Each structure stands twice: as structure tokens, then as C-alpha cells.
C-alpha positions in Angstrom: 114.9 103.7 100.9 113.3 102.5 97.9 112.3 105.3 95.4 108.7 106.4 95.4 106.9 108.4 93.3 103.8 110.8 94.8 101.1 111.8 91.7 98.9 114.8 92.9 96.5 117.0 90.4 98.2 120.0 88.8 95.4 122.1 91.2 94.2 120.7 94.6 91.8 123.3 96.1 90.5 122.3 99.9 88.0 124.1 101.6 84.2 125.0 102.4 82.2 126.5 99.5 85.2 125.5 97.1 82.8 124.1 94.7 82.3 128.1 94.0 86.7 128.0 92.7 85.6 125.3 90.3 82.9 127.1 88.2 85.0 130.5 88.5 88.6 128.5 86.9 86.1 126.5 84.9 84.5 129.9 83.1 88.6 130.9 82.3 89.2 128.0 80.1 88.2 127.4 76.7 86.3 124.7 77.1 82.2 125.0 76.3 81.0 121.7 76.8 81.1 120.1 80.4 79.7 116.3 80.7 79.1 116.1 84.6 79.0 112.6 86.0 77.4 112.7 89.6 74.1 110.8 91.1 70.7 112.4 91.2 70.3 113.0 94.7 73.4 115.1 94.3 71.7 117.2 92.0 70.4 120.1 94.4 73.1 120.7 96.2 75.4 121.5 92.4 71.9 123.3 90.8 73.8 127.3 92.0 76.9 125.9 90.6 75.1 124.2 87.0 72.9 127.2 86.7 76.2 129.7 86.8 78.1 127.6 84.2 74.7 127.4 81.9 74.5 131.3 82.4 77.9 132.0 81.1 77.0 129.7 78.0 78.6 126.7 79.0 76.4 123.4 77.7 76.1 121.1 80.3 75.3 117.3 79.6 74.4 115.4 82.7 74.5 111.8 83.5 73.2 111.5 87.1 72.2 107.6 87.0 75.8 106.2 88.6 74.9 104.1 91.4 77.2 102.5 94.3 80.0 99.2 92.5 79.6 100.8 89.2 80.3 97.9 86.7 81.6 97.8 82.9 78.3 97.7 81.1 77.2 101.0 83.6 80.6 102.8 82.2 80.1 101.9 78.8 76.8 103.5 78.8 78.2 106.5 80.5 81.1 106.4 78.2 78.5 106.3 75.4 76.0 109.2 76.4 79.7 111.9 76.7 81.0 110.5 73.4 77.6 111.5 71.1 77.7 114.4 72.9 80.7 115.7 71.9 81.5 116.6 75.1 85.5 118.6 75.8 85.7 118.4 79.1 84.6 116.4 82.3 83.9 116.7 85.7 83.1 114.1 88.7 80.7 115.4 91.6 80.0 112.5 93.9 81.2 109.6 96.0 83.7 106.8 94.8 82.3 105.3 92.2 81.0 108.9 90.5 84.5 109.6 90.6 85.8 106.2 89.0 83.4 106.4 86.4 84.4 110.3 85.5 87.8 109.2 85.3 88.0 106.7 83.0 85.3 108.6 80.7 87.5 111.0 80.1 90.1 108.9 79.7 88.8 106.8 76.9 87.3 110.2 75.1 89.2 110.8 72.1 91.5 107.5 73.0 91.6 104.2 70.6 91.8 102.4 73.7 88.5 100.2 75.4 87.7 100.1 78.8 89.5 96.6 78.6 92.4 97.5 77.2 93.5 99.7 80.2 92.5 97.2 83.3 95.2 96.9 85.2 98.4 98.6 85.8 99.8 101.3 83.9 97.7 100.5 80.3 96.5 103.5 79.5 98.2 105.3 76.8 97.1 108.8 77.5 94.3 111.0 78.7 93.5 113.7 76.5 90.2 115.2 77.8 89.8 117.9 80.8 89.2 116.1 84.2 87.9 117.3 87.2 86.8 115.7 90.7 84.8 116.7 93.4 84.1 114.4 96.2 80.9 114.5 97.9 81.4 111.4 100.5 85.2 110.9 102.3 86.2 107.9 102.0 87.8 106.6 98.8 90.3 109.4 97.6 89.6 108.4 94.4 89.7 112.1 93.6 93.4 112.3 94.2 94.5 108.8 93.4 95.4 106.8 90.2 93.0 104.3 90.2 89.5 103.6 89.1 87.3 100.3 90.2 84.7 98.8 88.3 83.0 95.5 88.6 83.0 93.2 85.6 79.1 91.5 85.8 81.0 88.5 83.2 83.2 87.2 86.2 81.3 89.1 89.4 85.1 90.5 89.8 86.2 93.8 90.5 88.3 95.4 88.4 91.1 98.1 88.5 92.6 100.6 86.0 95.6 102.3 87.4 97.7 105.0 85.6 99.1 108.2 86.5 96.7 109.6 83.7 93.9 109.0 85.7 94.9 111.6 88.3 92.9 114.3 87.5 93.6 117.9 85.9 91.8 119.6 89.0 90.6 118.6 92.1 87.9 120.6 95.1 87.6 119.4 98.1 84.6 120.9 99.3 83.2 119.5 102.9 79.9 121.7 102.6 79.2 119.0 100.1 79.3 116.2 102.5 77.1 117.3 104.9 73.5 115.8 103.4 75.8 112.2 103.4 73.5 109.9 105.9 75.2 108.7 109.0 75.6 104.8 107.6 76.9 106.5 104.4 79.5 108.8 106.6 80.2 105.9 108.9 81.1 103.2 105.8 82.7 106.1 103.7 84.7 106.9 106.5 86.0 103.3 107.9 86.9 103.0 104.0 89.5 106.2 104.4 90.4 104.9 107.8 91.3 101.4 106.1 93.3 102.9 103.5 95.3 104.8 105.9 96.0 101.6 107.9 97.2 99.7 105.1 99.4 102.3 103.6 101.2 102.1 107.1 101.2 98.6 107.9 102.6 97.9 104.2 105.8 95.8 102.9 106.7 99.0 100.6 105.7 101.7 103.1 107.7 104.9 102.8 108.5 107.7 104.9 106.8 110.0 102.7 103.5 108.5 102.8 103.7 107.1 106.2 103.1 111.0 107.4 99.6 110.7 105.4 98.6 107.7 106.8 99.1 108.5 110.3 97.6 111.9 110.7 94.3 110.5 108.1 94.3 107.7 110.9 94.4 110.3 113.5 91.8 112.9 112.0 89.5 110.1 111.1 89.4 108.1 114.2 88.7 111.3 116.2 86.0 112.9 114.2 84.3 110.4 112.8 82.1 109.7 115.8 80.9 113.4 115.4 80.3 113.4 111.9 78.4 110.7 111.7 76.1 111.7 115.0 76.1 115.3 113.7 76.2 115.2 109.5 76.0 119.4 110.2 79.3 119.2 112.2 81.6 121.2 109.9 84.5 120.9 111.9 84.1 116.8 112.0 83.2 116.9 108.2 86.3 119.2 108.0 88.6 116.6 109.2 87.2 113.6 107.9 87.3 115.1 104.4 91.0 116.0 105.0 91.6 112.6 106.1 90.2 111.1 103.0 92.1 112.8 100.8 95.4 111.7 103.3 93.7 108.0 102.5 93.7 108.6 98.6 97.6 110.3 98.3 98.5 107.0 100.2 97.1 104.9 97.2 99.4 105.7 94.1 102.9 105.3 95.7 101.8 102.6 98.4 98.6 101.2 98.1 96.6 98.5 100.4 96.8 95.0 101.3 94.7 92.1 102.3 91.8 93.7 103.5 90.9 95.0 100.2 91.7 91.9 98.6 89.5 90.3 100.7 86.5 92.6 100.6 86.3 93.1 97.4 84.1 89.4 96.9 81.5 90.8 100.0 81.0 93.8 97.3 81.1 91.8 94.0 78.8 88.9 95.2 77.4 90.1 98.1 77.1 93.6 97.4 78.1 94.9 100.9 79.0 98.3 100.6 82.7 98.6 100.0 83.9 100.7 103.2 81.3 98.0 105.3 83.3 95.5 103.8 86.8 97.0 104.7 85.3 97.9 108.2 83.7 93.9 109.0 87.5 92.4 108.1 89.9 95.2 109.0 90.0 94.5 113.3 90.6 90.3 111.7 93.4 91.1 109.4 95.4 92.9 111.8 94.9 90.7 114.4 96.5 88.1 112.0 99.2 90.4 110.4 99.9 91.7 114.1 103.5 89.8 114.4 104.9 90.6 111.2 104.8 94.1 112.1 104.1 94.9 115.9 106.5 98.5 115.8 104.4 99.3 112.8 100.4 98.0 114.1 101.5 100.0 118.0 102.4 103.5 115.5 98.8 102.5 114.3 97.1 102.1 117.7 98.7 104.8 119.3 97.0 107.3 116.3 93.7 105.4 117.3 93.9 106.9 120.4 95.5 104.2 122.6 97.9 104.3 125.7 101.4 102.8 125.1 101.9 99.6 126.9 105.0 97.7 128.4 105.8 96.4 124.4 104.8 97.1 121.3 103.0 94.0 120.4 100.4 94.9 123.3 99.9 98.2 122.0 99.6 97.2 118.6 96.7 94.8 120.4 94.6 97.5 121.1 94.3 98.6 117.5 92.0 95.4 117.4 90.0 96.5 120.3 90.3 100.2 119.6 88.8 99.7 115.8 86.1 96.8 117.0 84.7 100.0 119.8 84.4 102.8 116.8 82.4 100.2 114.2 80.1 99.9 117.1 80.0 103.6 118.2 79.4 104.2 114.7 76.8 101.8 113.8 78.6 99.4 111.9 78.6 95.6 112.7 81.7 94.1 114.0 80.6 90.5 112.6 79.8 88.8 108.8 76.9 86.9 110.6 75.6 90.7 111.1 75.0 90.8 107.3 74.0 87.2 107.0 77.3 86.0 105.6 78.0 82.7 107.4 80.4 79.4 107.0 78.7 78.3 103.5 80.2 81.8 101.9 84.0 81.2 103.6 85.6 79.1 100.8 84.1 81.7 98.0 85.2 84.8 99.6 88.9 82.9 100.4 89.0 82.0 97.1 88.1 85.2 95.2 89.9 87.5 97.5 93.3 85.1 96.5 92.9 86.6 93.3 93.8 89.4 93.9 97.7 89.3 94.1 98.4 93.0 93.4 97.4 93.8 96.7 98.1 90.5 98.6 101.6 91.5 97.4 101.4 94.5 99.8 100.7 92.5 103.3 103.1 92.3 105.9 102.5 89.3 106.4 102.1 86.2 103.6 98.5 85.0 103.6 97.6 81.2 102.0 94.1 80.5 100.9 93.9 78.7 104.7 95.1 81.6 106.1 92.2 83.7 104.0 89.5 80.9 105.3 91.2 81.2 108.9 90.6 85.0 108.8 87.2 85.4 107.3 85.8 82.7 110.0 87.3 84.8 112.9 85.1 87.7 111.6 82.0 85.1 111.0 
């Protein structure tokens, strides 16, 4: 059994109204100048908490201009605002994009390194600034992961900073913060979380400890995602999806994802397709390609998705592909790239860009060549 390292926040609070725990915990610290990274639609949800902080003499600086697929340039703008404001603490309240920006802002405050210095694995030297994260979507699991992703506009590539110092000091997962997420976003982010769990379980570097998180995440998300999409106020469904998303995030540090994420990155960076939707579109087709390399693993995934056991592992494993396509249809997600106007003319570019994401491709259960990547993408057209 290989050695595995799990990185957890110093404090993790899960439950409805846990944003109140954040406010209470923050007010007993010595911090007095808080930088809130968020998005404008979230402000009405968190206004009572902001008012409570201000009432207790906390100076609050808000950056609510974070958008999906944040770029390095947009990060720099946010960072300069925090630096100019001389903040002493950072909280990210939002989806994965918001949390990723907040994590890197906190990391580079009072630090001589630049964003370009820390892109890659293990290049961040330290973080001195307090960081808390409160997710408002159930998808990326960024709140508990050591990863942060930004789009480099200079070459249209998504680039990751991966470091233990990017794991927040405190995390508050409040499912109530997710109830206003629209159905399409709920569906896409839920599929992102499901992909994290599936790719961590069927992975060259899978580990028994992480298997527990991954399988339970698959069970929760596949069972409750349709309910959450159909009724955003279904708190039980929101809680289960939030928990599954957290489990997926816990898989990212020790094991990480694989070919689905590698091949989906160009869909986001070039075609500006939402990350969760990109993963959902490619997931069944990458699994179909991988099946014979790990039939036992994919059979377990199929069972967690709700399949009935067949005579052989490979037959059971094939049910995973069918069930994932059915789930996508049930929650209103396309099952073919052609449905979002991506055709044959884009295959080579997607494949070539995806093949550069070697940090993820090396995790895939089956080696993928450029020709394989093209075949997978064609099968998804």
C-alpha cells in the first residue's frame, strides 16, 4: 500500500446555518480587516453576516466581481484590491471560481512570490494570511482541496497551483447557501463533484482511505442530484449533494482526477463551456474507453450509481456508462458535444490541448495516446 497524505482544514463545520459559526469564530480572533471574495448574486444571502461583522467593528472589503473560469488577470485585479486595502484575513464565499481566487489571494498576501511563481505542484513556499472558505455550490470541493485553477489568457490554458498551503484554515459548509443555485448550475456542479469521486476511485493511484470518500460521494450525488435540480429548496437533497461534493474535494489532494478532467479543460478554456458541463459531456465516453483496464473498479462504481450486479465485472461496469447518460438526461445535461455545437473540426485541438495535461493523464487507469484522445472525443460528438 502506497503512502498517502491527507490534508484537512484545521476546522471544518458542516450543517445548515453554519455561516453563523463562521461569524462567531471570526469575531473571537484578533483580525479586524476582512477581505470577502464573492460574486454579486451571493451578496443578498450573506448580507446579515456582513452586517453582524460590521456591527462588531470588523472592517469589511468586498470583491464581488469574480466570474466563472477566472483568469490570471482577473485574479491580479482582485489581489491588488486586497493588498491595497491592507487586509489581515480572507474569506471566499461562493462557487469554485470564487474559492480558488480567495485561496490564492490569501497565499500571496505578505508573500514575495507572484502568481507565476506558484503555478505547478508544491511551488508555494508558505501562506501567512488567515483563510476561510464557504462554498455556495456543490461541485468543485475547492473548500477542502489543495488545488486552485486559473485560466492563463496568454495561451488559453487552465493552470493549477497545488500546495498544502492552499488548504484553508477553516471551512464552513452551509447547504442553505446552495438553495438559490439555478437548476442548470446545480446539475453541472453536481456532475463535477460526481466526476471527482469517480476519477478518484478508478485511478492508478487509488487508495483504500480515499476509496471510502469516493464511493460514498458517488452514492450520495447519484441518488440526490435529480431531486436537488428539480427542487432547489429540497434541503435534504442539498445537504446530501454538499456532503458528496466535500467527499469529492477530499479526494483531490491525495489521488486527484484523470483523463476526464484533462480532456475537459480545453472545453472550458477555448469554448468557455462550464467546467462541470465539460466533465459531464466526456465522463461516459472516457469510462467506456477505460472499462477493460479496471473492470472491477468500474463495476463498483456502477453499483454505487445504482446498477444491479451482472454475471461479470465488465458487464456490471458497462452499466456505469448507461446510468451516467441517463442521469445527465434526467437533469437536463447534454450527452453529446454536438448538442453544444462542437463538431469534428474541433477534435484535433481539444485532443492536442488535453494531452498536455500530463499531471492528470498519468492518473488514468489506461494510458491514452493522442489518437486515443481523438477517438474518445469523436465518440462524444
